[in-house]
N, C-alpha and C positions, 0 to 999 in steps of 0.2 A: 649657580643658575643665572642665566642671562636676564638682565633687567628689562622692564617695560620701557620702551623708547618714548612713550607718551606720558608716563608718570614722572614728572620732573623730580619729585622728592626721591623716588626709588632710583632714578638714573643718577642723580647727584651722589647718593649714598654709594652706589657701585663705583663711580669714577673717583670721587674725592675721599671717601671715608674707608673704603675697603682695600685701597692700594692698587686697584686695577688700572686707574688712570685713564686718560684719553686713549692711550695705546691699547688698553684692554678692550675699550669700546670699539676702536677701529678694527681690532682683530676678530670681532664678531661678524665681520664682513657685512656691515649694515649698508643698505643701498640709498638711504635718505638721511640727511642730517637732522638729528633731533632738534626740536625747538629750543632746547636749553642752550644751544650753540649758535643760533641764528642771530647775527648781529644786525643792528639797524644800518641803514644805508650810509649814515654819517660816519659810522665806525669802520666800514669796509674801505679798502683802497680803491679809489676810482682809477681804473686802468687807463682811462682816456687821458689822464693827467701825467702818465709816465712818459718821460722824454727819452727816446731810444737812442738819440745821437750823442748823448753826453754821458760822462762817467766821472766818478770821483778820482782824484789823483792817485797814481801808483808811483811809489817812491822807492828807489834802489838805495838800501841802507849800507851797501858794502863799503862806502867811504863817508860815514856819517859826520866826520869832522869837516868835510868840504863845505865852504861857505855857500855854494850853490845848493847843496842838499839841505843845509840849515834853513835857507830861505824857502825852499820848497815845503819843508815841514811846517814852518811858521805860517806861510801863506795858506797852506791847506787848512790849518787849524782856524785861521781867521775867516776864510772865504767858503769853506765847505763844512768844517767840523768833523769831517770823515776823510780818511785816506787809507790806502792799502800800502803795506810795506813788503818788499821782497829782499832777499839776501840780508835777513835781519839777525842772523846768528843763532836762532833757535833750531836745533837739528830737526830735519824732516822726520826722522825716526820717532822723535819725541811727540811730534804733532800726530803722526799716525797712531802711536800708542794711546794717546789720549782719546782719539776718535774710537778706537777699538774698545777702550775701557768704558766709554759712554754706552756703546752698544751692549757690552756685557752687563752693565748695571741694569739697563732697561729690559734686558732679556730675562732677568730673574723672575721667578714666580711672584705673584701678587702677595702671597703670605710672607715672602722674604722682604720685598720692597716696603711693605706697610710698616715694618719695624722703624722706618725713617720718617713716617708721618709725624707731624708735630705732637699729636696726642700720645704717641708711643716712643718717640726718640728720647734717649736719656740726656740729650743736650740740646739747647736752643740753637747751637751753632751748625747743626745739620738738620735739614728738613726736606721732605719730598712733598711737592705741591703739584696740583693740576690747575690749569688756567693761570691766573696771576695771583689774585687773592680770592679764593672761592667763597670765603666768608662775606666778602663785600661785593664781588662781581654778580650782578643780576643775570648777565648772560656770560657764559664761560668761553674762554679762548681755547683754541684747539692745540693744546700744548701741555706736556708734563715737564717738570724740572726738579733736579736735585740741587740744593744750594748748600755750599760748604763754606763757612766763615773760618778763615785761618786765624788761629790763636797761637799755636806752636806745633812743632812736629809731634811732640808727645800727645797733645790733644787730638791731632789728626790720626795718629796711630791707634788711639783709644776709641775714636768715635766714627771716623769716616769709613764707608763701606770698603771691605777688603778687596773686592773685585776691581776697584778703580783707584784706591787710595795712593798706591805707590806711583802710578802714572800721573796723577794730579799733582802730587808733591814734586815730582821731577819736572813737570811742565812749569810749575810755579817758580822753581829754582832756576831753570834754564831761561825763563823769560825775564828774569830780574835785570840783567844787563841791558836788554832792549828798553825796558820801562825807564831805567835810570837815564839812558842816553836820550830818549825822547823828552823826558822832563828837563834834562840839562839843556837841550836845545830850545825848548819852548820858553823857559824862564829867561833866556837871554833877551827876548823881545819885551820882557816885563822889567828890564833894568836890574835883574838879579844875575850876578856874575857867575855863580857856581852853585851846584847842588851839593850841600854839605850837611853836617849833623844838626844844623840849626833849622833847616827847612825840609830836609828829606822826610822826617817823621810826619810832618804836617801835610806834605803832598802825597805820600804813599805809606802812611802809617798803618793802614789796615787793608786787607784784601779779602775778597769773596770770589769764589769760583762757582759758576752754575754749569750743570750738564743739562742742556735743553734737548728735548725730543719732540718732534712734530710728526705724528703719524699720518699715514695716508688718510685723505678725507673725501667722503663721497660727493660733497657739494662745496668745494673750496671757495667758490665765489660768494657764498652766503655767510662766511665766518672769517675769523682772523687767526693767524698763528700767534702773533703778538700785536696788540693794538698800538696805535701811534703814541710814542712817548719819547722823552729824552732820559738819559741815565743820570743818576745822582752822583756819579763817581768823579774823580779827578780825570782819569783816563779809563777807557775800556779797551782791552786787547781781546779781539774776537777771532777764534778759530772756527771756520765753517766748513762743512763738507762740500761735495761737488754738486749738490742739488740746486742751490740758488733759492731765491725767494725773499732776500733782504732788500728793502727799498728805503731810500734816504730822501727826505724833503730837501729840495734845492733852496738855498738861503733866500729868504724874503720873497718867495713865490708859493704858488699852490701846486707846483710841479714836483714830480718824484723821479728819482734816478735809481735804477737797479744796481746792486753791487754784485757783479758776476764773480763766482768763485775762481780764483787763480791758484793753481796747485802750489803749495808751499808758502803761500802768502798769509799774512795776518792783517785783519782790518782794525784800524785804530779810530776811536772816536773820542771827542772831547766830552766830558761830563759836566753837569751843572756846577759842581764844586769849582772846577777850573774856570768856567765862565764867570762865576761870581768873583773868584780871586783875581782874575784878569780884568775885572770891571767891564766885562762884555767884549773885550778884544777878541778872545777866543770863544767860539760858538759851540754850544751843545745843541745838537740838531735832532729834530724828530726823526724817528725811524720806525719801520713797520715790517712785519713778516707775514707773508701770505701763506695760506695752506696749499697743499699740493695733492692732487687727485691720484697720482701714480707712484710717488716716491715718498719714503720716510726721510726726514731731514734731521740732522743733528748739528748743534753748534755748542761751543764751549767758550763763554766769555770769562775773562778775569777782570773783575772790577777793582781798580786801584783807587783807594779812598783815603781821605783824612782819617784820623782816629775818631771814634765816636765822641770822645771828650773834647775834641778841638772846636774852637769857635772860628767859623770861616766868614770872610768878608773880603772886600777889595784889599789887595796887598798894599802895605804902606809905600812901597817903592813905586807903585802905580799912581797912587794918590799924590805922591810927592811931585809928580810931573805936572800937577795942576788940574788933573781930571776931577770932575764932580763925581762923588760916589753914587753909583746907580743901585747899590745893594747895601742893606744893613748887615750887621754882624749877627750871626745865628749859631747856636750850638748845632754841630753837625748831626748829632743823634736826633735832635728835634726835626731837622730837615728831612732826615731819612724816614722818621716816623710819619711825617706828613705825606711823603711819597707813598707809603704803604697803607695809608688809611683810606685810599680811594682807588677806583679802577683807573686803568690807563686813559689819559685824556690829554694827549698832545703835550704842550710845553707848560701846562698850568702850574706845575710844581714850583717853577722858578719864581712865581708870584709871591711865594712864602717869604722870599728874601728881599723883595723889593720894598721901597719905602712907602708902604701903605699899611693901614690898620689891618691886623690879622686876628681873627678869632680862631683859636686853636685849642683843641681838647687834647689832654695828655692821656686820656683813658684808652690807650692802645694795648692790645695783648702783647706779651713779651715775645711772641713768635716773630714780631716784626722789628725787634730791637736789632740794631747793627751789631 
């Protein structure tokens, strides 16, 4: 039965607790956005601040050992925090298969999808969520996502949804050489000569993959697909479809730049963990997704992270150059929990690692453990 659009509790139960998601609400062909999703003006993207004549760098990775390409990657990480890569080595078939698998999962009936809600899922490593953190968000974002934390192939075969499991695992495997090459390049500017067994687990010791679904929205100007935030990862590797809607804040300004879909490309962004480890040289930048009135949008990020048990802080090789440490050392799992205890709010998560007094509660439900 369709929910009352004016009864917030009933509507939230339909969207969040019964597995219908925002997609199910959109498919009711509603004409007006319910109040539960109407964001304040400060949370919406001010389109008058979008700079149309600029774009993030697009880098050809076909010769990634070329000093010019290495410089382009490191400069982009410093000056933009975002860049797109083409000729990156991940087969186009694999990218298409992942997008198709994402559509298949979200096409499942609500009774099937709700098996992956936190209250029903047999593992905390797989969860279906609407908005960002519906237990915390006072106003919901216009988005559903399935989040899969990779532990092992055996764990994935046991718990990830069959309709998308094989494609996700193949994508993760095929993207690994690209991830390693990007990290190999980026650490050279941090005075680290090579990616090896001593630093690889620290930089890319855990991975999480999200399947994001942004349904058509009747009043996209009143809500957000994803509110402004930066990622907590080392790197994020984003596959997006042809719809568009991702915007990136231009460094040290109030302006925003659209990230246009380029067929076959992947979008790379620096996460908070690498900003902290590089002592601020590499920038994790706010980004925002707008809702769309006419098209459904999907995207699939791979979050490349330290291990939950790792302590992150400015790398010793960076501090050895005489730099003053801008960040303290923090347990990565504590940093992630801090991110997941509040709604999206720009770059404020990074404050948790700065040298200021922090009051922090550890009373977070296990759903948000990395």
